[in-house]
PyMOL Python script that loads the backbone (N, CA, C, O; Angstrom):
from pymol import cmd

cmd.read_pdbstr("""\
ATOM      1  N   MET A   1     112.830 123.320 -99.748  1.00  0.00           N
ATOM      2  CA  MET A   1     113.428 123.153-101.048  1.00  0.00           C
ATOM      3  C   MET A   1     113.278 124.441-101.867  1.00  0.00           C
ATOM      4  O   MET A   1     114.222 124.881-102.524  1.00  0.00           O
ATOM      5  N   LEU A   2     112.109 125.023-101.820  1.00  0.00           N
ATOM      6  CA  LEU A   2     111.874 126.267-102.549  1.00  0.00           C
ATOM      7  C   LEU A   2     112.755 127.388-101.998  1.00  0.00           C
ATOM      8  O   LEU A   2     113.310 128.179-102.761  1.00  0.00           O
ATOM      9  N   LEU A   3     112.881 127.453-100.673  1.00  0.00           N
ATOM     10  CA  LEU A   3     113.714 128.474-100.046  1.00  0.00           C
ATOM     11  C   LEU A   3     115.180 128.309-100.447  1.00  0.00           C
ATOM     12  O   LEU A   3     115.871 129.302-100.671  1.00  0.00           O
ATOM     13  N   SER A   4     115.657 127.082-100.538  1.00  0.00           N
ATOM     14  CA  SER A   4     117.045 126.826-100.946  1.00  0.00           C
ATOM     15  C   SER A   4     117.300 127.297-102.373  1.00  0.00           C
ATOM     16  O   SER A   4     118.315 127.935-102.650  1.00  0.00           O
ATOM     17  N   LYS A   5     116.379 126.981-103.274  1.00  0.00           N
ATOM     18  CA  LYS A   5     116.528 127.399-104.676  1.00  0.00           C
ATOM     19  C   LYS A   5     116.500 128.924-104.798  1.00  0.00           C
ATOM     20  O   LYS A   5     117.277 129.508-105.553  1.00  0.00           O
ATOM     21  N   LEU A   6     115.602 129.559-104.052  1.00  0.00           N
ATOM     22  CA  LEU A   6     115.507 131.015-104.075  1.00  0.00           C
ATOM     23  C   LEU A   6     116.793 131.645-103.542  1.00  0.00           C
ATOM     24  O   LEU A   6     117.302 132.604-104.124  1.00  0.00           O
ATOM     25  N   ARG A   7     117.318 131.110-102.440  1.00  0.00           N
ATOM     26  CA  ARG A   7     118.562 131.624-101.867  1.00  0.00           C
ATOM     27  C   ARG A   7     119.713 131.506-102.858  1.00  0.00           C
ATOM     28  O   ARG A   7     120.493 132.444-103.021  1.00  0.00           O
ATOM     29  N   GLU A   8     119.822 130.348-103.526  1.00  0.00           N
ATOM     30  CA  GLU A   8     120.883 130.142-104.515  1.00  0.00           C
ATOM     31  C   GLU A   8     120.770 131.147-105.667  1.00  0.00           C
ATOM     32  O   GLU A   8     121.775 131.688-106.130  1.00  0.00           O
ATOM     33  N   LYS A   9     119.553 131.386-106.116  1.00  0.00           N
ATOM     34  CA  LYS A   9     119.339 132.323-107.224  1.00  0.00           C
ATOM     35  C   LYS A   9     119.723 133.747-106.822  1.00  0.00           C
ATOM     36  O   LYS A   9     120.369 134.458-107.592  1.00  0.00           O
ATOM     37  N   VAL A  10     119.331 134.160-105.625  1.00  0.00           N
ATOM     38  CA  VAL A  10     119.664 135.503-105.138  1.00  0.00           C
ATOM     39  C   VAL A  10     121.172 135.655-105.006  1.00  0.00           C
ATOM     40  O   VAL A  10     121.725 136.687-105.386  1.00  0.00           O
ATOM     41  N   ARG A  11     121.847 134.638-104.469  1.00  0.00           N
ATOM     42  CA  ARG A  11     123.304 134.706-104.310  1.00  0.00           C
ATOM     43  C   ARG A  11     123.999 134.803-105.668  1.00  0.00           C
ATOM     44  O   ARG A  11     124.945 135.576-105.823  1.00  0.00           O
ATOM     45  N   ARG A  12     123.539 134.028-106.650  1.00  0.00           N
ATOM     46  CA  ARG A  12     124.145 134.085-107.988  1.00  0.00           C
ATOM     47  C   ARG A  12     123.924 135.448-108.641  1.00  0.00           C
ATOM     48  O   ARG A  12     124.817 135.973-109.305  1.00  0.00           O
ATOM     49  N   ASN A  13     122.728 136.024-108.451  1.00  0.00           N
ATOM     50  CA  ASN A  13     122.437 137.356-109.000  1.00  0.00           C
ATOM     51  C   ASN A  13     123.324 138.436-108.379  1.00  0.00           C
ATOM     52  O   ASN A  13     123.608 139.446-109.023  1.00  0.00           O
ATOM     53  N   ARG A  14     123.756 138.235-107.151  1.00  0.00           N
ATOM     54  CA  ARG A  14     124.647 139.180-106.477  1.00  0.00           C
ATOM     55  C   ARG A  14     126.119 138.932-106.809  1.00  0.00           C
ATOM     56  O   ARG A  14     126.997 139.653-106.335  1.00  0.00           O
ATOM     57  N   GLY A  15     126.381 137.914-107.621  1.00  0.00           N
ATOM     58  CA  GLY A  15     127.758 137.614-107.994  1.00  0.00           C
ATOM     59  C   GLY A  15     128.492 136.761-106.980  1.00  0.00           C
ATOM     60  O   GLY A  15     129.722 136.732-106.965  1.00  0.00           O
ATOM     61  N   GLN A  16     127.746 136.066-106.130  1.00  0.00           N
ATOM     62  CA  GLN A  16     128.351 135.200-105.121  1.00  0.00           C
ATOM     63  C   GLN A  16     128.186 133.745-105.526  1.00  0.00           C
ATOM     64  O   GLN A  16     127.409 133.421-106.423  1.00  0.00           O
ATOM     65  N   LYS A  17     128.931 132.870-104.849  1.00  0.00           N
ATOM     66  CA  LYS A  17     128.743 131.436-105.051  1.00  0.00           C
ATOM     67  C   LYS A  17     127.357 131.059-104.542  1.00  0.00           C
ATOM     68  O   LYS A  17     126.803 131.734-103.674  1.00  0.00           O
ATOM     69  N   SER A  18     126.799 129.979-105.086  1.00  0.00           N
ATOM     70  CA  SER A  18     125.440 129.597-104.685  1.00  0.00           C
ATOM     71  C   SER A  18     125.384 129.098-103.244  1.00  0.00           C
ATOM     72  O   SER A  18     124.328 129.167-102.615  1.00  0.00           O
ATOM     73  N   GLU A  19     126.491 128.598-102.712  1.00  0.00           N
ATOM     74  CA  GLU A  19     126.545 128.135-101.321  1.00  0.00           C
ATOM     75  C   GLU A  19     127.461 129.050-100.514  1.00  0.00           C
ATOM     76  O   GLU A  19     128.478 129.521-101.024  1.00  0.00           O
ATOM     77  N   ALA A  20     127.110 129.298 -99.279  1.00  0.00           N
ATOM     78  CA  ALA A  20     127.931 130.134 -98.407  1.00  0.00           C
ATOM     79  C   ALA A  20     129.197 129.387 -98.001  1.00  0.00           C
ATOM     80  O   ALA A  20     129.174 128.172 -97.806  1.00  0.00           O
ATOM     81  N   SER A  21     130.292 130.116 -97.877  1.00  0.00           N
ATOM     82  CA  SER A  21     131.545 129.494 -97.464  1.00  0.00           C
ATOM     83  C   SER A  21     131.800 129.667 -95.975  1.00  0.00           C
ATOM     84  O   SER A  21     132.640 128.968 -95.409  1.00  0.00           O
ATOM     85  N   LEU A  22     131.094 130.580 -95.337  1.00  0.00           N
ATOM     86  CA  LEU A  22     131.288 130.845 -93.926  1.00  0.00           C
ATOM     87  C   LEU A  22     129.968 131.304 -93.326  1.00  0.00           C
ATOM     88  O   LEU A  22     129.237 132.081 -93.939  1.00  0.00           O
ATOM     89  N   GLY A  23     129.671 130.828 -92.147  1.00  0.00           N
ATOM     90  CA  GLY A  23     128.472 131.258 -91.451  1.00  0.00           C
ATOM     91  C   GLY A  23     128.768 131.424 -89.972  1.00  0.00           C
ATOM     92  O   GLY A  23     129.676 130.782 -89.444  1.00  0.00           O
ATOM     93  N   ILE A  24     128.025 132.262 -89.313  1.00  0.00           N
ATOM     94  CA  ILE A  24     128.181 132.489 -87.885  1.00  0.00           C
ATOM     95  C   ILE A  24     126.911 132.007 -87.206  1.00  0.00           C
ATOM     96  O   ILE A  24     125.804 132.351 -87.623  1.00  0.00           O
ATOM     97  N   MET A  25     127.076 131.205 -86.155  1.00  0.00           N
ATOM     98  CA  MET A  25     125.938 130.626 -85.466  1.00  0.00           C
ATOM     99  C   MET A  25     125.909 131.126 -84.024  1.00  0.00           C
ATOM    100  O   MET A  25     126.950 131.237 -83.376  1.00  0.00           O
ATOM    101  N   ASP A  26     124.721 131.424 -83.531  1.00  0.00           N
ATOM    102  CA  ASP A  26     124.558 131.881 -82.155  1.00  0.00           C
ATOM    103  C   ASP A  26     123.229 131.366 -81.627  1.00  0.00           C
ATOM    104  O   ASP A  26     122.356 130.965 -82.398  1.00  0.00           O
ATOM    105  N   SER A  27     123.082 131.380 -80.315  1.00  0.00           N
ATOM    106  CA  SER A  27     121.815 130.953 -79.718  1.00  0.00           C
ATOM    107  C   SER A  27     121.317 132.043 -78.777  1.00  0.00           C
ATOM    108  O   SER A  27     122.080 132.881 -78.297  1.00  0.00           O
ATOM    109  N   GLN A  28     120.016 132.001 -78.535  1.00  0.00           N
ATOM    110  CA  GLN A  28     119.389 133.011 -77.700  1.00  0.00           C
ATOM    111  C   GLN A  28     118.268 132.352 -76.918  1.00  0.00           C
ATOM    112  O   GLN A  28     117.480 131.591 -77.480  1.00  0.00           O
ATOM    113  N   SER A  29     118.192 132.640 -75.620  1.00  0.00           N
ATOM    114  CA  SER A  29     117.087 132.155 -74.798  1.00  0.00           C
ATOM    115  C   SER A  29     115.964 133.175 -74.862  1.00  0.00           C
ATOM    116  O   SER A  29     116.181 134.366 -74.640  1.00  0.00           O
ATOM    117  N   VAL A  30     114.758 132.701 -75.168  1.00  0.00           N
ATOM    118  CA  VAL A  30     113.625 133.593 -75.384  1.00  0.00           C
ATOM    119  C   VAL A  30     112.460 133.136 -74.526  1.00  0.00           C
ATOM    120  O   VAL A  30     112.146 131.947 -74.470  1.00  0.00           O
ATOM    121  N   ARG A  31     111.819 134.089 -73.855  1.00  0.00           N
ATOM    122  CA  ARG A  31     110.602 133.742 -73.115  1.00  0.00           C
ATOM    123  C   ARG A  31     109.535 133.345 -74.102  1.00  0.00           C
ATOM    124  O   ARG A  31     109.414 133.954 -75.166  1.00  0.00           O
ATOM    125  N   TRP A  32     108.759 132.337 -73.769  1.00  0.00           N
ATOM    126  CA  TRP A  32     107.746 131.809 -74.663  1.00  0.00           C
ATOM    127  C   TRP A  32     106.403 131.901 -73.980  1.00  0.00           C
ATOM    128  O   TRP A  32     106.335 132.049 -72.760  1.00  0.00           O
ATOM    129  N   GLY A  33     105.339 131.816 -74.746  1.00  0.00           N
ATOM    130  CA  GLY A  33     103.976 131.952 -74.229  1.00  0.00           C
ATOM    131  C   GLY A  33     103.551 130.820 -73.313  1.00  0.00           C
ATOM    132  O   GLY A  33     104.374 130.227 -72.617  1.00  0.00           O
ATOM    133  N   ASN A  34     102.277 130.530 -73.319  1.00  0.00           N
ATOM    134  CA  ASN A  34     101.700 129.551 -72.405  1.00  0.00           C
ATOM    135  C   ASN A  34     101.721 128.130 -72.928  1.00  0.00           C
ATOM    136  O   ASN A  34     101.159 127.240 -72.289  1.00  0.00           O
ATOM    137  N   ASN A  35     102.345 127.885 -74.063  1.00  0.00           N
ATOM    138  CA  ASN A  35     102.384 126.539 -74.630  1.00  0.00           C
ATOM    139  C   ASN A  35     103.381 125.698 -73.842  1.00  0.00           C
ATOM    140  O   ASN A  35     104.582 125.752 -74.106  1.00  0.00           O
ATOM    141  N   ARG A  36     102.900 124.931 -72.889  1.00  0.00           N
ATOM    142  CA  ARG A  36     103.775 124.180 -71.989  1.00  0.00           C
ATOM    143  C   ARG A  36     104.575 123.092 -72.694  1.00  0.00           C
ATOM    144  O   ARG A  36     105.645 122.713 -72.220  1.00  0.00           O
ATOM    145  N   SER A  37     104.079 122.585 -73.813  1.00  0.00           N
ATOM    146  CA  SER A  37     104.806 121.522 -74.508  1.00  0.00           C
ATOM    147  C   SER A  37     106.116 122.040 -75.103  1.00  0.00           C
ATOM    148  O   SER A  37     107.049 121.261 -75.300  1.00  0.00           O
ATOM    149  N   LEU A  38     106.201 123.330 -75.391  1.00  0.00           N
ATOM    150  CA  LEU A  38     107.419 123.905 -75.964  1.00  0.00           C
ATOM    151  C   LEU A  38     108.320 124.551 -74.920  1.00  0.00           C
ATOM    152  O   LEU A  38     109.492 124.808 -75.194  1.00  0.00           O
ATOM    153  N   ASN A  39     107.797 124.816 -73.736  1.00  0.00           N
ATOM    154  CA  ASN A  39     108.578 125.504 -72.715  1.00  0.00           C
ATOM    155  C   ASN A  39     109.629 124.595 -72.109  1.00  0.00           C
ATOM    156  O   ASN A  39     109.404 123.402 -71.907  1.00  0.00           O
ATOM    157  N   GLY A  40     110.770 125.176 -71.826  1.00  0.00           N
ATOM    158  CA  GLY A  40     111.851 124.489 -71.141  1.00  0.00           C
ATOM    159  C   GLY A  40     112.458 125.455 -70.143  1.00  0.00           C
ATOM    160  O   GLY A  40     111.854 126.477 -69.815  1.00  0.00           O
ATOM    161  N   PHE A  41     113.655 125.137 -69.657  1.00  0.00           N
ATOM    162  CA  PHE A  41     114.318 126.017 -68.701  1.00  0.00           C
ATOM    163  C   PHE A  41     115.794 126.064 -69.041  1.00  0.00           C
ATOM    164  O   PHE A  41     116.458 125.028 -69.042  1.00  0.00           O
ATOM    165  N   ASP A  42     116.319 127.242 -69.328  1.00  0.00           N
ATOM    166  CA  ASP A  42     117.739 127.413 -69.613  1.00  0.00           C
ATOM    167  C   ASP A  42     118.433 127.714 -68.291  1.00  0.00           C
ATOM    168  O   ASP A  42     118.280 128.802 -67.737  1.00  0.00           O
ATOM    169  N   ARG A  43     119.191 126.754 -67.791  1.00  0.00           N
ATOM    170  CA  ARG A  43     119.803 126.886 -66.470  1.00  0.00           C
ATOM    171  C   ARG A  43     120.738 128.080 -66.353  1.00  0.00           C
ATOM    172  O   ARG A  43     120.680 128.825 -65.374  1.00  0.00           O
ATOM    173  N   GLY A  44     121.592 128.264 -67.342  1.00  0.00           N
ATOM    174  CA  GLY A  44     122.570 129.347 -67.257  1.00  0.00           C
ATOM    175  C   GLY A  44     121.933 130.724 -67.225  1.00  0.00           C
ATOM    176  O   GLY A  44     122.420 131.618 -66.533  1.00  0.00           O
ATOM    177  N   LYS A  45     120.861 130.901 -67.958  1.00  0.00           N
ATOM    178  CA  LYS A  45     120.210 132.209 -68.056  1.00  0.00           C
ATOM    179  C   LYS A  45     119.008 132.334 -67.124  1.00  0.00           C
ATOM    180  O   LYS A  45     118.500 133.433 -66.905  1.00  0.00           O
ATOM    181  N   LYS A  46     118.559 131.217 -66.580  1.00  0.00           N
ATOM    182  CA  LYS A  46     117.390 131.190 -65.689  1.00  0.00           C
ATOM    183  C   LYS A  46     116.162 131.781 -66.368  1.00  0.00           C
ATOM    184  O   LYS A  46     115.446 132.596 -65.787  1.00  0.00           O
ATOM    185  N   VAL A  47     115.931 131.360 -67.603  1.00  0.00           N
ATOM    186  CA  VAL A  47     114.802 131.840 -68.395  1.00  0.00           C
ATOM    187  C   VAL A  47     113.903 130.664 -68.727  1.00  0.00           C
ATOM    188  O   VAL A  47     114.369 129.639 -69.226  1.00  0.00           O
ATOM    189  N   LYS A  48     112.606 130.812 -68.450  1.00  0.00           N
ATOM    190  CA  LYS A  48     111.648 129.797 -68.879  1.00  0.00           C
ATOM    191  C   LYS A  48     111.226 130.144 -70.292  1.00  0.00           C
ATOM    192  O   LYS A  48     110.781 131.261 -70.554  1.00  0.00           O
ATOM    193  N   GLY A  49     111.361 129.198 -71.199  1.00  0.00           N
ATOM    194  CA  GLY A  49     110.995 129.468 -72.580  1.00  0.00           C
ATOM    195  C   GLY A  49     111.677 128.504 -73.513  1.00  0.00           C
ATOM    196  O   GLY A  49     111.784 127.315 -73.214  1.00  0.00           O
ATOM    197  N   ILE A  50     112.139 129.001 -74.638  1.00  0.00           N
ATOM    198  CA  ILE A  50     112.788 128.158 -75.637  1.00  0.00           C
ATOM    199  C   ILE A  50     114.160 128.734 -75.971  1.00  0.00           C
ATOM    200  O   ILE A  50     114.433 129.902 -75.697  1.00  0.00           O
ATOM    201  N   LYS A  51     115.015 127.912 -76.559  1.00  0.00           N
ATOM    202  CA  LYS A  51     116.319 128.364 -77.035  1.00  0.00           C
ATOM    203  C   LYS A  51     116.236 128.456 -78.546  1.00  0.00           C
ATOM    204  O   LYS A  51     115.900 127.478 -79.215  1.00  0.00           O
ATOM    205  N   ARG A  52     116.539 129.619 -79.082  1.00  0.00           N
ATOM    206  CA  ARG A  52     116.463 129.864 -80.520  1.00  0.00           C
ATOM    207  C   ARG A  52     117.888 129.957 -81.063  1.00  0.00           C
ATOM    208  O   ARG A  52     118.739 130.632 -80.483  1.00  0.00           O
ATOM    209  N   HIS A  53     118.138 129.278 -82.175  1.00  0.00           N
ATOM    210  CA  HIS A  53     119.453 129.295 -82.808  1.00  0.00           C
ATOM    211  C   HIS A  53     119.359 130.066 -84.115  1.00  0.00           C
ATOM    212  O   HIS A  53     118.408 129.897 -84.877  1.00  0.00           O
ATOM    213  N   VAL A  54     120.346 130.911 -84.369  1.00  0.00           N
ATOM    214  CA  VAL A  54     120.339 131.762 -85.550  1.00  0.00           C
ATOM    215  C   VAL A  54     121.634 131.547 -86.326  1.00  0.00           C
ATOM    216  O   VAL A  54     122.714 131.468 -85.739  1.00  0.00           O
ATOM    217  N   MET A  55     121.517 131.454 -87.657  1.00  0.00           N
ATOM    218  CA  MET A  55     122.675 131.287 -88.538  1.00  0.00           C
ATOM    219  C   MET A  55     122.743 132.499 -89.457  1.00  0.00           C
ATOM    220  O   MET A  55     121.744 132.856 -90.083  1.00  0.00           O
ATOM    221  N   VAL A  56     123.912 133.140 -89.548  1.00  0.00           N
ATOM    222  CA  VAL A  56     124.086 134.332 -90.368  1.00  0.00           C
ATOM    223  C   VAL A  56     125.196 134.088 -91.379  1.00  0.00           C
ATOM    224  O   VAL A  56     126.264 133.584 -91.030  1.00  0.00           O
ATOM    225  N   ASP A  57     124.941 134.447 -92.633  1.00  0.00           N
ATOM    226  CA  ASP A  57     125.957 134.365 -93.681  1.00  0.00           C
ATOM    227  C   ASP A  57     126.969 135.489 -93.455  1.00  0.00           C
ATOM    228  O   ASP A  57     126.635 136.496 -92.831  1.00  0.00           O
ATOM    229  N   LYS A  58     128.199 135.335 -93.952  1.00  0.00           N
ATOM    230  CA  LYS A  58     129.269 136.275 -93.606  1.00  0.00           C
ATOM    231  C   LYS A  58     129.015 137.722 -94.014  1.00  0.00           C
ATOM    232  O   LYS A  58     129.314 138.623 -93.230  1.00  0.00           O
ATOM    233  N   LYS A  59     128.477 137.986 -95.202  1.00  0.00           N
ATOM    234  CA  LYS A  59     128.272 139.367 -95.633  1.00  0.00           C
ATOM    235  C   LYS A  59     126.800 139.719 -95.798  1.00  0.00           C
ATOM    236  O   LYS A  59     126.466 140.833 -96.201  1.00  0.00           O
ATOM    237  N   GLU A  60     125.941 138.792 -95.495  1.00  0.00           N
ATOM    238  CA  GLU A  60     124.507 139.019 -95.674  1.00  0.00           C
ATOM    239  C   GLU A  60     123.915 139.649 -94.421  1.00  0.00           C
ATOM    240  O   GLU A  60     124.454 139.497 -93.324  1.00  0.00           O
ATOM    241  N   LYS A  61     122.832 140.338 -94.588  1.00  0.00           N
ATOM    242  CA  LYS A  61     122.123 140.897 -93.449  1.00  0.00           C
ATOM    243  C   LYS A  61     121.005 139.973 -92.991  1.00  0.00           C
ATOM    244  O   LYS A  61     120.479 140.129 -91.889  1.00  0.00           O
ATOM    245  N   GLY A  62     120.644 139.023 -93.824  1.00  0.00           N
ATOM    246  CA  GLY A  62     119.568 138.108 -93.480  1.00  0.00           C
ATOM    247  C   GLY A  62     120.011 137.064 -92.480  1.00  0.00           C
ATOM    248  O   GLY A  62     121.207 136.849 -92.285  1.00  0.00           O
ATOM    249  N   PHE A  63     119.056 136.420 -91.848  1.00  0.00           N
ATOM    250  CA  PHE A  63     119.367 135.351 -90.919  1.00  0.00           C
ATOM    251  C   PHE A  63     118.321 134.266 -91.045  1.00  0.00           C
ATOM    252  O   PHE A  63     117.243 134.482 -91.597  1.00  0.00           O
ATOM    253  N   GLU A  64     118.651 133.100 -90.527  1.00  0.00           N
ATOM    254  CA  GLU A  64     117.742 131.970 -90.585  1.00  0.00           C
ATOM    255  C   GLU A  64     117.734 131.296 -89.225  1.00  0.00           C
ATOM    256  O   GLU A  64     118.794 130.988 -88.679  1.00  0.00           O
ATOM    257  N   SER A  65     116.573 131.069 -88.681  1.00  0.00           N
ATOM    258  CA  SER A  65     116.449 130.365 -87.416  1.00  0.00           C
ATOM    259  C   SER A  65     116.564 128.869 -87.667  1.00  0.00           C
ATOM    260  O   SER A  65     115.944 128.344 -88.592  1.00  0.00           O
ATOM    261  N   ILE A  66     117.349 128.181 -86.853  1.00  0.00           N
ATOM    262  CA  ILE A  66     117.644 126.766 -87.073  1.00  0.00           C
ATOM    263  C   ILE A  66     117.248 125.971 -85.844  1.00  0.00           C
ATOM    264  O   ILE A  66     117.499 126.396 -84.717  1.00  0.00           O
ATOM    265  N   HIS A  67     116.632 124.818 -86.056  1.00  0.00           N
ATOM    266  CA  HIS A  67     116.277 123.940 -84.959  1.00  0.00           C
ATOM    267  C   HIS A  67     117.528 123.245 -84.441  1.00  0.00           C
ATOM    268  O   HIS A  67     118.448 122.966 -85.210  1.00  0.00           O
ATOM    269  N   LYS A  68     117.570 122.965 -83.146  1.00  0.00           N
ATOM    270  CA  LYS A  68     118.764 122.402 -82.514  1.00  0.00           C
ATOM    271  C   LYS A  68     119.210 121.091 -83.154  1.00  0.00           C
ATOM    272  O   LYS A  68     120.413 120.860 -83.272  1.00  0.00           O
ATOM    273  N   ARG A  69     118.294 120.230 -83.570  1.00  0.00           N
ATOM    274  CA  ARG A  69     118.699 118.939 -84.140  1.00  0.00           C
ATOM    275  C   ARG A  69     119.489 119.115 -85.433  1.00  0.00           C
ATOM    276  O   ARG A  69     120.345 118.287 -85.743  1.00  0.00           O
ATOM    277  N   TRP A  70     119.217 120.188 -86.202  1.00  0.00           N
ATOM    278  CA  TRP A  70     119.983 120.435 -87.424  1.00  0.00           C
ATOM    279  C   TRP A  70     121.391 120.912 -87.089  1.00  0.00           C
ATOM    280  O   TRP A  70     122.328 120.620 -87.832  1.00  0.00           O
ATOM    281  N   ILE A  71     121.557 121.630 -86.004  1.00  0.00           N
ATOM    282  CA  ILE A  71     122.887 122.084 -85.597  1.00  0.00           C
ATOM    283  C   ILE A  71     123.744 120.888 -85.214  1.00  0.00           C
ATOM    284  O   ILE A  71     124.921 120.827 -85.571  1.00  0.00           O
ATOM    285  N   ILE A  72     123.168 119.944 -84.497  1.00  0.00           N
ATOM    286  CA  ILE A  72     123.914 118.747 -84.101  1.00  0.00           C
ATOM    287  C   ILE A  72     124.331 117.962 -85.335  1.00  0.00           C
ATOM    288  O   ILE A  72     125.472 117.507 -85.415  1.00  0.00           O
ATOM    289  N   ARG A  73     123.438 117.795 -86.291  1.00  0.00           N
ATOM    290  CA  ARG A  73     123.774 117.081 -87.522  1.00  0.00           C
ATOM    291  C   ARG A  73     124.864 117.808 -88.297  1.00  0.00           C
ATOM    292  O   ARG A  73     125.791 117.174 -88.802  1.00  0.00           O
ATOM    293  N   ALA A  74     124.765 119.135 -88.395  1.00  0.00           N
ATOM    294  CA  ALA A  74     125.767 119.911 -89.126  1.00  0.00           C
ATOM    295  C   ALA A  74     127.122 119.807 -88.441  1.00  0.00           C
ATOM    296  O   ALA A  74     128.152 119.768 -89.114  1.00  0.00           O
ATOM    297  N   HIS A  75     127.134 119.762 -87.127  1.00  0.00           N
ATOM    298  CA  HIS A  75     128.385 119.667 -86.384  1.00  0.00           C
ATOM    299  C   HIS A  75     129.128 118.383 -86.749  1.00  0.00           C
ATOM    300  O   HIS A  75     130.345 118.403 -86.937  1.00  0.00           O
ATOM    301  N   PHE A  76     128.413 117.280 -86.849  1.00  0.00           N
ATOM    302  CA  PHE A  76     129.059 116.014 -87.185  1.00  0.00           C
ATOM    303  C   PHE A  76     129.613 116.033 -88.607  1.00  0.00           C
ATOM    304  O   PHE A  76     130.638 115.407 -88.877  1.00  0.00           O
ATOM    305  N   PHE A  77     128.951 116.739 -89.511  1.00  0.00           N
ATOM    306  CA  PHE A  77     129.440 116.808 -90.884  1.00  0.00           C
ATOM    307  C   PHE A  77     130.649 117.726 -91.012  1.00  0.00           C
ATOM    308  O   PHE A  77     131.503 117.502 -91.869  1.00  0.00           O
ATOM    309  N   LEU A  78     130.733 118.756 -90.172  1.00  0.00           N
ATOM    310  CA  LEU A  78     131.818 119.725 -90.276  1.00  0.00           C
ATOM    311  C   LEU A  78     133.097 119.279 -89.582  1.00  0.00           C
ATOM    312  O   LEU A  78     134.181 119.734 -89.948  1.00  0.00           O
ATOM    313  N   VAL A  79     132.997 118.407 -88.597  1.00  0.00           N
ATOM    314  CA  VAL A  79     134.180 117.983 -87.829  1.00  0.00           C
ATOM    315  C   VAL A  79     135.034 117.039 -88.630  1.00  0.00           C
ATOM    316  O   VAL A  79     136.068 116.580 -88.145  1.00  0.00           O
TER     317      VAL A  79
END
""", "prot")
cmd.dss("prot")
cmd.show_as("cartoon", "prot")
cmd.util.cbc("prot")
cmd.orient("prot")
């Protein structure tokens, strides 16, 4: 909640709308440490580890890592 309010304030100070109108989403397979409860296997990439999802605003340089369950929920709202 605090992060959302801060993001809105920064966007307004830059002369932008408080909510982004466009975002780009991508995923990345990353090798992970010895924590077996978090480790998985990405078949296409043949990497043992976790899949990290990143969301980028259209003109911003910042990014936010997103958990997969939030991407699925967002997909249903956007369709």
